C-alpha positions in Angstrom: -49.7 142.4 137.5 -50.8 138.9 138.2 -48.2 137.2 140.0 -47.7 133.7 139.0 -44.0 132.6 140.0 -45.3 130.9 143.0 -47.1 128.2 140.9 -44.0 127.0 138.7 -42.8 124.6 141.7 -46.0 122.7 141.9 -46.4 122.6 138.2 -43.0 121.6 138.0 -43.8 119.0 140.3 -47.0 118.0 138.6 -45.1 117.5 135.6 -42.5 115.5 137.2 -45.0 113.1 138.4 -46.4 113.0 135.0 -43.4 111.8 133.1 -42.2 109.6 135.8 -45.5 107.7 135.5 -45.2 107.2 131.4 -44.4 104.0 130.3 -42.1 102.8 127.4 -45.0 102.6 125.2 -46.6 106.4 126.4 -42.9 108.0 125.6 -43.8 106.9 122.1 -47.4 108.0 121.4 -48.2 110.6 119.1 -49.2 114.2 119.8 -50.8 116.8 118.5 -47.6 118.5 117.4 -47.0 117.1 114.6 -44.2 114.7 114.1 -43.1 115.4 117.6 -43.9 112.1 120.2 -44.5 113.0 123.9 -40.7 112.1 124.4 -40.0 115.1 122.0 -42.5 117.6 124.0 -41.4 116.5 127.2 -37.9 117.0 126.0 -38.9 120.6 124.4 -40.4 121.6 128.1 -37.5 120.5 130.1 -35.0 122.2 127.9 -36.8 125.3 127.7 -37.0 125.7 131.7 -33.0 124.5 131.9 -32.1 126.7 129.1 -33.4 129.7 130.7 -32.2 129.0 134.2 -28.9 128.4 132.7 -28.7 131.6 130.7 -30.3 133.8 133.5 -28.8 132.5 136.9 -25.6 130.9 135.4 -24.6 133.3 132.5 -24.2 129.9 130.2 -24.9 129.4 126.9 -24.2 126.2 124.5 -23.0 127.5 121.3 -24.7 125.2 119.1 -27.9 125.2 120.6 -28.8 121.5 119.2 -30.2 118.5 121.7 -29.5 115.0 119.4 -29.4 112.4 122.6 -30.3 111.9 126.0 -26.8 113.0 127.3 -27.2 116.3 125.3 -30.5 117.1 127.1 -28.9 116.1 130.5 
């Protein structure tokens, strides 16, 4: 079995560093993910990690599962 758990802390730190460096213009740039801009892709990455943490560690579920604003994401 390949053990990768130790890599996630470094990966998260690098992602935070990258996202922290983006300008307002960068957040609106298009990506290869169709209609998703950088902000949407970043939101998806953060949501996936937080949702897994909330489900696995905390047993929490959001009933509708919809994120439509920054406040929903936070």
